[in-house]
C-alpha positions as CSV (number, residue, x, y, z in Angstrom):
1,M,-21.4,12.1,57.9
2,R,-17.6,12.3,57.5
3,L,-15.3,10.1,59.6
4,N,-12.6,12.0,61.4
5,L,-9.9,9.4,61.0
6,N,-6.2,10.3,61.1
7,I,-5.0,8.2,58.2
8,E,-1.6,8.3,56.5
9,N,-1.7,8.7,52.7
10,P,-2.0,5.2,51.3
11,D,0.6,6.1,48.6
12,N,3.2,6.2,51.4
13,W,2.8,2.7,52.6
14,L,0.9,0.6,50.1
15,P,2.8,-1.1,47.2
16,K,2.9,1.0,44.1
17,K,0.7,-1.2,42.0
18,N,-2.7,-0.6,40.4
19,P,-4.7,-2.5,41.6
20,I,-3.1,-3.8,44.8
21,I,-3.4,-7.6,44.8
22,I,-3.2,-9.5,48.0
23,S,-2.9,-13.3,47.3
24,G,-1.9,-16.6,48.9
25,P,-3.5,-19.5,50.6
26,C,-6.5,-19.4,52.8
27,S,-4.5,-21.3,55.4
28,V,-0.8,-21.8,55.8
29,E,-0.7,-25.6,55.9
30,S,3.1,-26.3,55.7
31,E,6.4,-24.6,55.0
32,E,6.5,-26.2,51.5
33,Q,2.9,-25.4,50.6
34,V,3.1,-21.6,51.4
35,L,6.6,-21.3,49.7
36,Q,5.5,-23.1,46.5
37,T,2.3,-21.0,46.4
38,A,4.3,-17.8,46.8
39,L,6.7,-18.7,44.1
40,E,3.9,-19.5,41.7
41,V,1.6,-16.5,42.4
42,S,4.6,-14.1,42.1
43,K,5.2,-15.2,38.5
44,S,2.4,-12.9,37.2
45,N,4.3,-9.9,38.6
46,K,0.9,-8.5,39.7
47,V,0.7,-9.7,43.3
48,S,1.6,-6.9,45.8
49,I,1.2,-8.7,49.1
50,L,1.4,-12.4,50.1
51,R,-1.4,-13.5,52.5
52,G,-1.8,-16.6,54.5
53,G,-4.1,-17.6,57.4
54,I,-2.3,-18.7,60.5
55,W,-5.2,-19.0,62.9
56,K,-8.5,-19.9,61.3
57,P,-11.7,-19.1,63.2
58,R,-14.1,-21.9,62.0
59,T,-17.8,-21.9,62.4
60,R,-17.9,-25.4,63.9
61,P,-15.3,-27.3,66.0
62,N,-13.2,-30.3,64.8
63,S,-12.3,-28.6,61.5
64,F,-8.8,-27.3,60.6
65,E,-8.2,-24.2,62.6
66,G,-4.7,-23.3,61.3
67,V,-1.2,-24.4,62.2
68,G,-0.8,-21.5,64.7
69,E,2.3,-19.5,65.6
70,E,4.5,-22.2,64.1
71,G,3.4,-21.1,60.6
72,L,4.5,-17.4,61.0
73,P,8.2,-18.0,60.1
74,W,7.1,-20.1,57.1
75,L,4.9,-17.2,55.8
76,K,7.6,-14.6,56.4
77,Q,10.3,-16.7,54.7
78,A,8.0,-17.3,51.7
79,G,7.5,-13.5,51.4
80,K,11.2,-12.9,51.5
81,A,11.8,-15.6,48.8
82,V,9.7,-13.6,46.4
83,G,10.3,-10.1,47.7
84,L,6.8,-9.5,49.0
85,P,5.5,-8.1,52.3
86,V,3.3,-10.6,54.1
87,A,-0.1,-10.3,55.9
88,T,-2.2,-12.4,58.1
89,E,-5.4,-12.3,60.2
90,V,-5.4,-11.6,64.0
91,A,-8.3,-12.2,66.4
92,N,-6.8,-11.4,69.8
93,A,-3.8,-9.8,71.6
94,D,-1.8,-13.0,71.6
95,H,-2.0,-13.2,67.8
96,V,-0.8,-9.6,67.5
97,E,2.2,-10.2,69.8
98,A,3.2,-13.4,67.9
99,C,3.0,-11.5,64.5
100,L,5.1,-8.6,65.8
101,K,7.7,-11.0,67.2
102,N,7.9,-12.7,63.8
103,N,8.1,-9.3,61.9
104,I,4.9,-9.9,59.9
105,D,4.4,-6.8,57.7
106,M,0.7,-6.3,57.7
107,L,-2.3,-7.5,59.7
108,W,-6.0,-7.7,59.1
109,I,-9.0,-8.1,61.5
110,G,-11.5,-10.7,60.3
111,A,-15.3,-10.4,59.9
112,R,-16.0,-12.5,63.0
113,T,-13.8,-10.3,65.1
114,T,-15.0,-7.0,63.7
115,V,-18.5,-7.8,64.9
116,N,-17.3,-7.8,68.6
117,P,-16.1,-4.4,69.9
118,F,-14.5,-6.1,73.0
119,S,-12.2,-8.2,70.7
120,V,-11.4,-5.2,68.5
121,Q,-10.4,-3.2,71.5
122,E,-8.2,-6.0,72.8
123,I,-6.4,-6.0,69.5
124,A,-6.2,-2.2,69.5
125,D,-4.6,-2.1,73.0
126,A,-2.0,-4.6,71.8
127,L,-1.1,-2.3,68.9
128,K,-0.5,0.8,71.0
129,G,2.9,2.3,70.0
130,V,3.3,0.1,67.0
131,D,3.7,1.3,63.4
132,I,2.1,-1.4,61.2
133,P,-0.5,-1.4,58.5
134,V,-3.9,-2.8,59.7
135,F,-6.9,-3.7,57.5
136,V,-10.3,-4.2,59.0
137,K,-12.8,-6.5,57.2
138,N,-16.5,-5.6,57.4
139,P,-18.5,-7.5,60.1
140,I,-20.4,-10.6,59.1
141,T,-23.6,-8.6,59.7
142,P,-24.5,-5.7,57.4
143,D,-24.0,-3.0,60.1
144,I,-21.8,-0.2,58.9
145,N,-21.5,1.2,62.5
146,L,-19.6,-1.9,63.6
147,W,-17.2,-1.5,60.7
148,V,-16.7,2.2,61.4
149,G,-16.3,1.5,65.2
150,A,-13.6,-1.0,64.6
151,L,-11.7,1.4,62.3
152,E,-12.1,4.1,64.9
153,R,-10.8,1.9,67.7
154,I,-7.7,0.9,65.8
155,N,-7.0,4.5,64.7
156,A,-7.4,5.8,68.2
157,V,-4.3,3.9,69.4
158,G,-2.2,5.5,66.8
159,I,-2.4,3.2,63.8
160,K,-2.4,5.6,60.8
161,K,-1.7,3.0,58.1
162,L,-5.3,1.9,58.0
163,G,-7.4,0.2,55.3
164,A,-10.8,-1.6,54.9
165,I,-11.6,-4.9,53.3
166,H,-15.0,-5.7,51.8
167,R,-15.8,-9.4,52.0
168,G,-19.6,-9.4,51.8
169,F,-22.2,-10.1,54.5
170,S,-24.0,-13.2,55.8
171,S,-27.6,-13.5,54.8
172,F,-30.4,-16.0,55.2
173,D,-31.6,-15.2,51.7
174,K,-30.8,-17.6,48.9
175,S,-28.0,-16.2,46.8
176,S,-25.4,-17.1,44.2
177,Y,-22.9,-15.7,46.7
178,R,-21.4,-17.2,49.8
179,N,-21.6,-13.7,51.3
180,T,-23.9,-11.1,49.7
181,P,-21.9,-8.2,48.4
182,M,-24.3,-5.4,49.4
183,W,-22.0,-3.0,47.4
184,E,-23.9,0.0,48.8
185,I,-22.3,-0.5,52.3
186,P,-18.6,-0.2,51.2
187,I,-19.6,2.7,49.0
188,E,-21.2,4.4,52.0
189,L,-18.0,3.8,54.0
190,K,-15.9,5.4,51.1
191,L,-18.2,8.4,51.2
192,M,-17.7,8.7,55.0
193,C,-13.9,8.4,54.7
194,P,-12.7,9.0,51.1
195,Q,-9.0,8.6,52.0
196,I,-9.3,5.1,53.3
197,P,-8.1,2.4,50.8
198,M,-10.8,-0.2,50.1
199,I,-9.8,-3.7,49.2
200,C,-12.4,-6.2,48.0
201,D,-12.2,-9.9,48.9
202,P,-13.9,-11.7,46.0
203,S,-13.0,-15.1,47.4
204,H,-15.3,-14.7,50.5
205,I,-18.0,-12.9,48.5
206,A,-18.1,-15.6,45.8
207,G,-17.5,-18.8,47.9
208,D,-16.8,-20.4,44.5
209,K,-13.9,-19.7,42.2
210,E,-16.2,-19.5,39.2
211,L,-17.6,-16.2,40.4
212,I,-14.3,-14.7,41.4
213,P,-13.6,-13.0,38.0
214,Y,-17.0,-11.3,37.9
215,V,-16.8,-10.1,41.5
216,S,-13.2,-8.9,40.9
217,Q,-14.2,-6.8,37.9
218,K,-17.2,-5.4,39.7
219,A,-15.0,-4.2,42.5
220,I,-12.4,-2.6,40.2
221,D,-15.3,-0.9,38.3
222,L,-16.5,0.5,41.6
223,D,-13.0,2.1,42.1
224,M,-11.8,-0.1,44.9
225,E,-8.0,0.0,45.3
226,G,-7.3,-3.7,45.2
227,L,-8.3,-7.3,45.6
228,M,-7.6,-10.1,48.1
229,I,-7.9,-13.4,46.2
230,E,-7.1,-16.7,47.9
231,S,-4.7,-18.9,45.9
232,H,-3.4,-22.4,46.8
233,I,-0.7,-24.5,45.0
234,N,-3.3,-27.3,44.8
235,P,-6.8,-26.2,45.8
236,L,-8.2,-29.7,45.5
237,V,-6.3,-30.7,48.7
238,A,-6.7,-27.4,50.5
239,R,-7.6,-27.9,54.2
240,S,-10.0,-24.9,54.3
241,D,-12.3,-23.2,51.8
242,A,-11.1,-25.3,48.9
243,K,-14.0,-24.2,46.6
244,Q,-13.1,-20.5,46.7
245,Q,-9.3,-20.9,46.2
246,V,-7.8,-20.7,42.8
247,A,-4.6,-22.3,41.5
248,P,-1.8,-19.8,40.7
249,L,-2.3,-20.2,36.9
250,E,-6.0,-19.4,37.4
251,L,-5.1,-16.3,39.5
252,G,-2.8,-15.2,36.7
253,K,-5.6,-15.4,34.1
254,I,-8.1,-13.5,36.4
255,L,-5.6,-10.7,36.8
256,H,-4.6,-10.7,33.2
257,D,-8.3,-10.4,32.1
258,L,-9.1,-7.5,34.5
259,I,-10.0,-4.3,32.8
260,I,-8.5,-1.4,34.6
261,R,-10.4,1.8,33.9
262,E,-9.3,5.4,34.4
263,K,-10.8,7.5,37.3
264,H,-11.2,10.5,35.0
265,S,-11.0,11.5,31.4
266,E,-9.4,14.7,30.0
267,S,-11.5,14.6,26.9
268,E,-13.5,17.8,26.6
269,E,-16.2,16.1,24.6
270,F,-16.6,13.3,27.3
271,I,-16.8,15.9,30.1
272,N,-19.4,18.0,28.3
273,K,-21.5,15.0,27.4
274,L,-21.3,13.6,30.9
275,E,-22.4,16.9,32.4
276,Q,-25.4,17.1,30.0
277,L,-26.5,13.6,31.1
278,R,-26.0,14.3,34.8
279,S,-28.1,17.5,34.4
280,I,-30.9,15.3,33.0
281,I,-30.5,12.9,36.0
282,D,-30.7,15.9,38.4
283,E,-34.0,17.0,36.9
284,L,-35.4,13.5,37.0
285,D,-34.4,13.0,40.6
286,E,-36.2,16.3,41.5
287,E,-39.2,15.1,39.7
288,L,-39.1,11.7,41.5
289,I,-38.8,13.4,44.9
290,N,-41.8,15.5,44.2
291,K,-43.8,12.5,43.0
292,F,-42.9,10.6,46.2
293,S,-44.0,13.6,48.2
294,S,-47.4,13.6,46.4
295,R,-47.7,9.8,47.0
296,M,-47.1,10.2,50.7
297,S,-49.7,12.9,50.9
298,I,-52.2,10.4,49.5
299,I,-50.9,7.8,51.9
300,Q,-51.6,10.2,54.8
301,K,-55.2,10.6,53.6
302,I,-55.6,6.8,53.4
303,G,-54.3,6.6,56.9
304,E,-56.9,9.1,58.1
305,Y,-59.7,7.2,56.3
306,K,-58.6,3.9,57.8
307,H,-58.5,5.6,61.2
308,E,-62.0,6.9,60.9
309,N,-63.3,3.5,59.9
310,N,-61.1,1.4,62.3
311,V,-59.4,-0.6,59.6
312,T,-55.9,-2.2,59.8
313,I,-52.9,-0.5,58.2
314,L,-51.6,-3.6,56.4
315,Q,-53.9,-4.7,53.6
316,L,-52.1,-7.9,52.4
317,E,-54.2,-8.4,49.2
318,R,-53.5,-4.8,48.1
319,W,-49.8,-5.2,48.8
320,E,-49.6,-8.4,46.8
321,Q,-51.5,-6.7,44.0
322,I,-49.1,-3.8,43.9
323,L,-46.1,-6.1,43.8
324,K,-47.5,-8.1,40.9
325,N,-48.7,-5.1,38.9
326,R,-45.7,-3.0,39.3
327,S,-43.3,-5.9,38.5
328,F,-45.3,-6.4,35.3
329,L,-45.0,-2.8,34.4
330,A,-41.2,-2.7,35.3
331,D,-40.6,-5.7,33.0
332,K,-42.3,-4.0,30.1
333,V,-39.9,-1.0,30.3
334,G,-36.8,-3.1,31.0
335,L,-36.3,-2.5,34.7
336,S,-35.0,-5.4,36.8
337,D,-37.6,-7.2,39.0
338,D,-35.1,-7.1,41.9
339,F,-34.7,-3.4,41.7
340,I,-38.5,-2.7,41.6
341,K,-39.2,-5.0,44.5
342,K,-36.6,-3.4,46.7
343,M,-37.8,0.1,45.8
344,L,-41.4,-0.9,46.5
345,E,-40.5,-2.4,49.8
346,L,-38.8,0.8,50.9
347,V,-41.9,2.8,49.8
348,H,-44.2,0.4,51.6
349,Q,-42.2,0.7,54.8
350,E,-42.5,4.5,54.6
351,S,-46.2,4.2,53.9
352,I,-46.7,2.1,56.9
353,R,-44.7,4.6,59.0
354,V,-46.8,7.5,57.8
355,Q,-50.1,5.6,58.4
356,T,-49.0,4.4,61.8
357,Q,-48.3,8.0,62.8
358,V,-51.8,9.0,61.6
359,M,-53.5,6.0,63.2
360,N,-52.0,6.5,66.6
361,Q,-52.3,10.3,67.0
362,K,-54.6,11.4,69.8
């Protein structure tokens, strides 16, 4: 499915840098703090946009929730001092009005807001008749429809300078990340709307500055247009998300070490070889689909046999045996255990669906 969004060409309104780097403190804490951070992060000459949180929606009360509207002039002046446009997060109509009054250059809608269509619509209504770039972060839950819906609501009121920010998704599963990347979801959004610029937020995905270089490189390798990396003049005393903020010197190193790859190659040898390999992939995919079809035919017969003998669909011992055996086989041929488990779970879900259909037919 393709999204019918009326989006202005990003080349017309985004800074002319590759990649686009949005950086600055998680929270604007004082006039001096945001100015000093801006002066230092701009020294790399790679930062395109200065960010700073003014209102901070915290999970629990009694934690630092931002300095509020008072900090908007500080952020704007810091941007002017280094010649950069400034951006901040908005969560309601009052935030939008305050930002417009203080000539903030760009806005973004945070993950906690994207998840609520009522809040997004309130922001959209406040933006009617305004020409300002707006980025929409993915919702905290891995629901692409909420992300798409938020983009559509903002676009519907006339915002054509529109972008998306991938910041990962909350999960109960144990993970090295603060927010699981689930790269397949931003990739799906790009397929639905290829013209939309996709910015990755490694700080919120990682939750720890040690992982930020890896996540940043992964995002660039997946052809995302830019990165949003939180930087603080002194992360040790940061009033919010201290673990995921980097000092300006650390930011400079991360950006210096990034490998920027070409989207295409003009080499005839490369193009021919790539086409040969892709042709083999196409043949293997066709073979896989036919094998899956054959497997589901057997599953249907199993469902019929269980139905005749009044036996439950789920056979836990058999499922555990499959997981153990297939993981062993995958390890022998160098396939990751995580990949095989995910693939088997999808196959198992489809097997249960097929058997349920058989078992419940009249």
